[in-house]
C-alpha positions in Angstrom: -22.5 -16.6 0.8 -24.4 -13.3 0.7 -22.5 -10.4 -0.9 -21.9 -7.5 1.5 -19.3 -5.3 -0.3 -19.7 -3.0 -3.3 -23.5 -3.4 -3.3 -24.1 -0.1 -5.2 -21.4 -0.5 -7.8 -22.9 -1.1 -11.2 -19.7 -1.3 -13.2 -16.0 -0.5 -13.1 -14.2 1.4 -15.8 -10.4 1.4 -15.7 -8.8 4.9 -16.0 -6.0 5.7 -18.4 -2.5 5.6 -16.9 -0.7 9.0 -16.6 2.0 8.0 -19.1 -0.7 7.1 -21.7 -2.6 10.2 -20.9 0.4 12.4 -21.7 0.7 10.7 -25.1 -3.0 11.4 -25.8 -2.9 15.0 -24.5 0.7 16.2 -24.8 1.5 19.4 -22.8 1.8 22.4 -25.1 4.8 24.7 -24.9 2.5 27.5 -23.6 1.1 25.3 -20.9 4.6 24.2 -19.9 5.8 27.8 -19.6 2.7 28.7 -17.5 3.4 25.8 -15.1 7.1 26.7 -14.8 6.3 30.4 -14.1 3.6 29.5 -11.6 5.9 27.2 -9.7 8.6 29.9 -9.6 6.1 32.4 -8.3 4.9 30.0 -5.6 8.5 29.3 -4.6 9.2 33.0 -4.3 6.1 33.6 -2.2 7.0 30.7 0.2 10.6 31.9 0.5 9.6 35.5 1.2 11.1 36.9 -2.1 7.6 37.9 -3.2 5.4 39.9 -0.8 2.1 38.6 -2.1 -0.1 36.3 0.0 -0.8 32.9 -1.4 -4.1 31.2 -0.5 -4.9 27.6 -1.3 -8.7 27.0 -1.4 -10.5 23.7 -1.9 -12.3 21.6 -2.8 -10.0 20.2 -5.5 -13.0 19.3 -7.6 -16.4 20.8 -7.9 -19.3 18.3 -8.4 -22.0 20.9 -8.1 -20.9 23.9 -10.3 -24.1 25.8 -9.7 -23.8 25.5 -5.9 -20.2 26.6 -6.0 
C-alpha cells in the first residue's frame, strides 16, 4: 500500500503535559498576582464597572517577528 498521509512529517516529538510543565516552571507569586489582577480588570471592563475599552488582537502566536 502506498502511503498517502503525513508525507511531509519527518519526526514527532511529544510535548510536555501541563501538569509536568507547572512542576518544571512553577508560577511565581509575582506572576500569580499579575494574572489575578488582570482577570479582575477584564471582569470589571466586561461588567461595565471599568470605563476602559478592551481590545483582543490576534494572532495568538507570531511566527514572523520581523513581519509583525
